[in-house]
C-alpha positions as CSV (number, residue, x, y, z in Angstrom):
1,M,-17.1,-5.6,-55.3
2,L,-15.1,-5.1,-52.1
3,Y,-17.6,-2.5,-51.0
4,F,-20.5,-4.9,-51.2
5,K,-18.5,-7.6,-49.4
6,N,-17.7,-5.3,-46.5
7,L,-21.3,-4.1,-46.5
8,Y,-22.5,-7.7,-46.2
9,S,-20.0,-8.5,-43.5
10,V,-21.0,-5.5,-41.3
11,S,-24.7,-6.1,-41.8
12,R,-24.3,-9.8,-40.9
13,S,-22.4,-8.9,-37.7
14,I,-25.0,-6.4,-36.7
15,L,-27.8,-8.9,-37.3
16,V,-26.1,-11.7,-35.4
17,G,-25.5,-9.4,-32.4
18,M,-29.1,-8.1,-32.4
19,W,-30.4,-11.7,-32.7
20,I,-28.4,-12.7,-29.5
21,T,-29.7,-9.6,-27.7
22,M,-33.3,-10.3,-28.6
23,R,-33.0,-13.9,-27.6
24,Y,-31.7,-13.0,-24.1
25,F,-34.3,-10.2,-23.9
26,F,-37.3,-12.6,-24.4
27,R,-35.8,-15.8,-22.9
28,P,-33.0,-15.1,-20.4
29,R,-31.2,-18.3,-19.4
30,T,-29.2,-16.7,-16.6
31,I,-29.3,-13.4,-14.8
32,V,-26.4,-11.4,-16.0
33,T,-26.9,-8.3,-13.9
34,I,-25.5,-8.5,-10.3
35,Q,-27.6,-6.5,-7.8
36,Y,-24.7,-4.8,-6.0
37,P,-24.4,-4.5,-2.9
38,H,-26.9,-7.3,-2.1
39,A,-25.1,-9.8,-4.3
40,T,-21.5,-9.8,-5.4
41,D,-19.4,-11.6,-7.9
42,E,-17.1,-14.5,-7.0
43,I,-13.6,-13.1,-6.7
44,P,-10.9,-15.1,-8.4
45,A,-8.1,-16.5,-6.2
46,R,-5.4,-14.3,-7.7
47,H,-7.5,-11.1,-7.6
48,R,-5.4,-7.9,-6.8
49,G,-7.6,-5.8,-4.5
50,V,-7.0,-3.4,-1.7
51,H,-3.8,-4.0,0.3
52,I,-3.7,-5.8,3.6
53,L,-0.9,-5.0,6.1
54,E,0.1,-7.3,8.9
55,T,1.4,-4.6,11.1
56,E,3.0,-6.8,13.7
57,K,5.3,-8.4,11.1
58,C,6.5,-5.1,9.5
59,I,10.1,-4.2,10.1
60,M,9.9,-0.8,8.4
61,C,12.4,-1.7,5.7
62,F,10.8,0.6,3.1
63,Q,11.2,-2.0,0.4
64,C,7.5,-1.8,-0.7
65,E,7.7,2.1,-0.8
66,E,10.9,1.9,-2.9
67,A,9.4,-0.7,-5.3
68,C,6.2,1.2,-6.0
69,P,6.4,2.6,-9.6
70,V,3.9,5.4,-8.9
71,D,5.0,6.4,-5.3
72,C,1.5,5.8,-3.8
73,I,2.9,4.2,-0.6
74,K,4.0,6.4,2.3
75,I,5.6,5.0,5.4
76,E,6.8,6.8,8.6
77,G,8.0,5.5,11.9
78,V,11.0,4.9,14.1
79,R,13.1,2.0,15.2
80,G,13.7,2.2,18.9
81,G,12.2,4.9,21.2
82,M,8.6,5.2,22.2
83,V,5.8,7.1,20.4
84,E,2.4,7.1,22.1
85,G,-0.3,5.7,19.8
86,A,2.1,4.2,17.2
87,F,1.5,0.7,15.8
88,Q,4.0,-1.9,17.0
89,G,5.8,-3.7,14.2
90,K,8.7,-6.1,14.5
91,G,11.4,-3.9,16.0
92,A,9.8,-0.7,14.8
93,L,7.0,1.7,15.6
94,L,4.8,2.7,12.6
95,T,3.1,6.1,12.7
96,R,2.0,6.1,9.0
97,F,1.5,3.4,6.4
98,T,-0.8,4.7,3.7
99,V,-1.7,3.8,0.1
100,D,-3.2,6.4,-2.2
101,Y,-5.6,4.3,-4.4
102,G,-6.1,7.3,-6.7
103,L,-2.5,6.5,-7.9
104,C,-2.2,2.8,-7.3
105,I,-2.1,0.6,-10.4
106,F,-2.4,-2.7,-8.4
107,C,0.8,-4.0,-10.0
108,N,1.8,-6.2,-7.0
109,W,5.4,-4.8,-7.0
110,C,5.1,-3.8,-3.4
111,V,4.3,-7.4,-2.3
112,E,7.2,-9.1,-4.0
113,P,10.2,-7.4,-2.3
114,C,8.8,-7.6,1.3
115,P,11.3,-9.7,3.2
116,V,8.8,-10.6,6.0
117,D,5.7,-11.0,3.8
118,C,3.6,-8.5,5.7
119,I,1.8,-6.8,2.8
120,H,-0.6,-8.5,0.5
121,L,-3.3,-7.6,-2.1
122,G,-6.6,-8.8,-0.6
123,P,-10.0,-9.5,-2.0
124,E,-11.7,-6.2,-1.3
125,Y,-12.3,-4.1,-4.3
126,D,-14.8,-1.4,-3.3
127,L,-13.0,2.0,-3.0
128,S,-16.0,4.3,-3.4
129,S,-15.6,7.7,-1.9
130,F,-17.3,11.1,-2.1
131,S,-13.9,12.9,-2.6
132,R,-10.6,12.2,-4.2
133,F,-9.0,12.4,-0.7
134,G,-11.1,9.5,0.6
135,V,-9.3,6.9,-1.5
136,T,-6.1,7.3,0.6
137,R,-6.3,4.4,3.0
138,N,-4.5,4.0,6.3
139,L,-3.4,0.3,6.2
140,M,-2.8,0.1,9.9
141,T,-6.5,0.7,10.7
142,G,-8.0,-0.4,7.3
143,K,-9.9,2.9,7.1
144,A,-9.6,6.1,5.1
145,Y,-6.7,8.3,6.0
146,D,-8.5,11.3,7.7
147,E,-7.7,14.5,9.5
148,H,-7.2,12.7,12.9
149,D,-4.6,10.4,11.3
150,H,-2.8,13.3,9.7
151,A,-2.7,15.2,13.0
152,F,-1.3,12.2,14.7
153,V,1.4,11.8,12.0
154,L,2.4,15.5,12.3
155,G,2.7,15.2,16.1
156,A,4.7,12.0,15.8
157,R,7.2,13.6,13.4
158,D,8.4,15.9,16.2
159,K,8.8,13.0,18.6
160,I,10.6,10.9,15.9
161,A,13.0,13.8,15.2
162,A,13.8,14.1,18.9
163,I,14.4,10.3,19.1
164,N,16.6,10.4,16.1
165,E,18.6,13.3,17.5
166,E,19.1,11.5,20.8
167,A,20.3,8.4,18.9
168,E,22.8,10.4,16.9
169,R,24.1,12.1,20.1
170,V,24.6,8.7,21.8
171,K,26.3,7.4,18.6
172,R,28.7,10.4,18.6
173,E,29.5,10.0,22.3
174,K,30.3,6.3,21.8
175,A,32.5,7.2,18.8
176,E,34.3,9.9,20.8
177,A,34.8,7.4,23.7
178,A,36.1,4.8,21.4
179,K,38.5,7.3,19.8
180,K,39.8,8.4,23.3
181,K,40.2,4.8,24.3
182,K,42.1,4.0,21.1
183,A,44.3,7.1,21.6
184,A,45.0,6.1,25.3
185,A,45.9,2.6,24.1
186,G,48.2,4.1,21.5
187,E,50.0,6.2,24.2
188,K,50.6,3.1,26.4
189,T,52.2,1.2,23.5
190,A,54.4,4.1,22.7
191,E,55.8,4.2,26.2
């Protein structure tokens, strides 16, 4: 008896589905197919699309990079110093800010911890590319991360290393000067 009940239920489901299909086939009420790229869907207000970066607000705090559960965000830059061609942030020079959309799960975790609210998920959703490497996007330019961007980043790394070494040297000199000053003050009080 259960066999015939299940057979009836399945047959009825198939017939109802086919009836709806045939009804839309002969008398379509609305056009269901969207002719992309000539027509697009309306995007909901809370849609999580491709990231938008407001470079001038970024303080290079690395909070978004640390919050990312799949490590798809890569940030490089320097605070202080000068690197030709770098993007100016708020107190920082950004040489690289990329998102690999081959890994990104659009979870919005990178947006939440940003203290200056400079990264957002925007309305764009088209990430088509001919290769897997074309889905890595340079958020500072809004275009795919290409060989020219990579060459710039490699050149900037050397400059950033030199700037950081100079900053460390100045810091050490200040610490030694403070130590000598403290020692001299200690000798004066001992006399």
